PAZAMI-361111 format. One record per residue (C-alpha): residue number from 0; chain; x, y, z. Coordinates in pm, 1 decimal, always signed. Each point is the difference from the previous one (the first is absolute). Layout:
> NUM A X Y Z
...
***
This chain:
> 0 A -19.7 +26.9 -5.5
> 1 A +155.4 +320.7 -94.7
> 2 A -86.3 +273.5 +214.9
> 3 A -61.4 +349.0 -195.8
> 4 A -69.1 +364.5 +114.4
> 5 A -373.4 +30.0 +27.4
> 6 A -97.5 -402.0 +74.5
> 7 A -129.8 -114.8 +310.6
> 8 A +262.5 -82.1 +229.7
> 9 A -1.4 -404.7 +82.4
> 10 A -179.4 -42.9 +302.9
> 11 A +131.5 -247.9 +271.1
> 12 A -4.3 -107.7 +360.7
> 13 A +301.6 -50.0 +205.0
> 14 A +91.5 -44.1 +382.9
> 15 A +113.3 +275.8 +225.2
> 16 A +70.6 +95.8 +346.0
> 17 A -356.5 +55.5 +46.4
> 18 A -128.9 -277.2 -191.5
> 19 A -127.1 -16.7 -353.8
> 20 A +20.3 +297.7 -227.9
> 21 A -209.5 +10.1 -312.1
> 22 A +124.0 +306.3 -257.6
> 23 A -343.5 +57.5 -123.3
> 24 A -70.2 +113.7 +390.9
> 25 A +181.8 +310.8 -101.8
> 26 A -254.8 +95.8 -259.6
> 27 A -55.3 +374.8 +71.3
> 28 A +331.8 +78.9 +102.9
> 29 A +309.7 +30.4 -216.9
> 30 A +265.2 -268.6 +69.2
> 31 A +349.7 -14.2 -30.3
> 32 A +97.7 -348.9 -41.8
> 33 A +376.0 -76.2 +24.4
> 34 A +181.5 -332.4 -65.5
> 35 A +355.5 -44.2 +148.7
> 36 A +227.2 -295.1 +39.4
> 37 A +58.5 -24.9 +370.9
> 38 A -54.4 +141.0 +348.5
> 39 A +306.6 +124.2 +200.9
> 40 A +218.9 +34.1 -310.5
> 41 A +174.8 +341.0 -40.7
> 42 A -174.0 +104.5 -314.2
> 43 A -365.1 -137.6 +110.9
> 44 A +40.8 +163.9 +383.9
> 45 A +66.5 +342.7 -199.3
> 46 A -280.5 -39.3 -246.7
> 47 A -224.9 -84.2 +303.0
> 48 A +116.9 +275.3 +223.4
> 49 A -50.8 +233.3 -295.2
> 50 A -347.6 -61.0 -3.9
> 51 A -62.4 -9.3 +347.6
> 52 A +165.1 +329.1 +16.6
> 53 A -238.0 +136.0 -291.7
> 54 A -295.3 -173.6 +142.5
> 55 A -162.2 +335.7 +112.8
> 56 A -0.3 +141.9 -296.6
> 57 A -103.2 -326.6 -162.5
> 58 A -317.0 -41.2 +207.4
> 59 A -54.8 +365.3 -41.8
> 60 A -105.0 -65.8 -357.5
> 61 A -199.9 -308.6 +82.4
> 62 A +257.7 -249.4 -72.5
> 63 A +55.1 -331.8 +169.3
> 64 A +343.6 -175.3 -1.6
> 65 A +43.1 -376.4 -56.0
> 66 A +318.3 -170.7 -17.5
> 67 A +54.8 -335.3 -158.8
> 68 A +299.2 -230.5 +53.7
> 69 A +51.8 -416.0 +36.9
> 70 A +72.0 +46.1 +366.3
> 71 A -214.1 -202.9 +231.8
> 72 A -240.9 +212.5 +223.1
> 73 A +207.6 -38.3 +340.5
> 74 A +332.0 +152.3 -192.8
> 75 A -250.0 +291.6 -135.6
> 76 A -93.1 +72.6 +365.5
> 77 A +352.3 +3.7 +123.5
> 78 A +65.5 +246.2 -295.8
> 79 A -321.7 +217.5 +59.4
> 80 A +74.7 +22.8 +402.0
> 81 A +415.4 +62.0 -71.6
> 82 A -61.0 +279.5 -238.7
> 83 A -353.6 +149.2 +134.4
> 84 A -154.2 -76.8 -337.7
> 85 A -380.8 +129.4 +12.0
> 86 A -98.5 -171.2 -305.6
> 87 A -82.9 -349.8 -102.7
> 88 A +232.4 -269.5 -104.1
> 89 A -164.2 -307.5 -177.9
> 90 A +189.6 -366.3 -14.3
> 91 A +11.5 -135.5 -344.4
> 92 A +197.5 -321.3 +52.3
> 93 A -102.9 -165.1 -310.2
> 94 A +58.9 +261.6 -222.7
> 95 A -338.3 +27.1 -140.0
> 96 A -99.2 +358.1 +12.8
> 97 A +363.4 +69.2 -77.9
> 98 A -42.7 -167.9 -344.6
> 99 A -337.7 +136.7 -53.7
> 100 A +186.2 +341.9 +8.6
> 101 A +283.2 -139.3 -204.2
> 102 A +256.4 +149.0 +276.0
> 103 A +133.6 -422.5 +1.9
> 104 A +275.7 -16.7 -180.5
> 105 A +345.9 -150.9 -91.4
> 106 A +263.6 +212.0 +178.8
> 107 A +403.1 +9.9 +24.8
> 108 A +187.4 +64.5 +290.7
> 109 A +390.5 -72.7 +34.6
> 110 A -46.9 -207.4 -334.7
> 111 A -251.2 -232.4 +156.3
> 112 A -386.1 -14.8 -194.0
> 113 A -280.0 -44.1 +238.5
> 114 A -350.0 +93.9 +15.9
> 115 A -123.4 +300.8 +200.9
> 116 A -184.3 +305.5 +30.0
> 117 A +80.7 +273.9 -204.5
> 118 A -62.0 +326.5 +199.1
> 119 A -329.1 +154.5 -150.0
> 120 A -270.7 +245.6 +121.3
> 121 A -362.7 +33.9 -159.5
> 122 A -229.9 +272.6 +44.2
> 123 A -354.3 -110.4 +28.0
> 124 A -301.9 +267.6 -14.3
> 125 A -310.3 -8.0 +195.4
> 126 A -191.4 -208.6 -245.6
> 127 A +310.9 -297.7 -20.1
> 128 A +140.2 +121.9 -320.6
> 129 A +380.3 +41.8 -55.8
> 130 A +83.7 +348.6 -42.3
> 131 A +369.0 -44.6 +26.2
> 132 A +281.5 -220.2 +41.6
> 133 A +372.2 -8.2 +76.3
> 134 A +216.8 -291.7 -67.3
> 135 A +349.1 -128.8 +84.1
> 136 A -1.8 +309.1 +247.6
> 137 A +297.8 +139.7 +184.4
> 138 A -128.2 +85.3 +361.3
> 139 A +220.3 +330.4 +39.9
> 140 A -246.2 +281.5 -104.2
> 141 A -299.3 -217.6 -94.8
> 142 A -229.0 +107.6 +239.0
> 143 A +3.7 +362.0 -178.2
> 144 A -90.1 -170.6 -292.8
> 145 A -290.4 -141.0 +133.8
> 146 A -126.0 +277.3 +189.9
> 147 A +38.1 +238.1 -325.0
> 148 A -204.0 -234.5 -162.5
> 149 A -274.9 +17.1 +260.9
> 150 A +12.7 +340.8 -15.6
> 151 A -22.3 +29.0 -356.2
> 152 A -290.7 -251.5 +25.3
> 153 A -197.8 +190.8 +238.2
> 154 A +60.3 +322.2 -179.9
> 155 A -165.2 -114.9 -304.1
> 156 A -259.9 -151.2 +195.7
> 157 A -62.6 +354.5 +166.0
> 158 A -34.7 +144.7 -347.9
> 159 A -213.9 -289.0 -134.0
> 160 A +269.5 -154.9 -226.5
> 161 A +12.6 -349.2 +134.5
***
């Protein structure tokens, strides 16, 4: 399945620290859905902390943040608690949702090839449509791109252009 801007974001249900979470439960709100490789690693920690630090502005714009990795719920709880993350972390151990969004791909590290999550973020509108995507994201500066896209979307919505 290929995702395209303007198409409906694939719905899914995954476990979180607070029970099962379904993407469609967030209809009526903007959703920042981000996929990241692994809790407690430097890049993923920076990205999560950047989302944490911008959380006030994100929620001011009516956005909810959802992080997804293949880590188990217990590891997510430790990650969330260690860094004070105020948003939902979902566990996708069999990478089914990662595959649905096309982020489960072959990667190379130190000459070794393996399958893993390619860091990616998706912005989903209130109706559940994909409005922006960022693939192969570098954590540094990414939050500014996401915030700029949300501000632009809100401005267009206020001017009746969405």
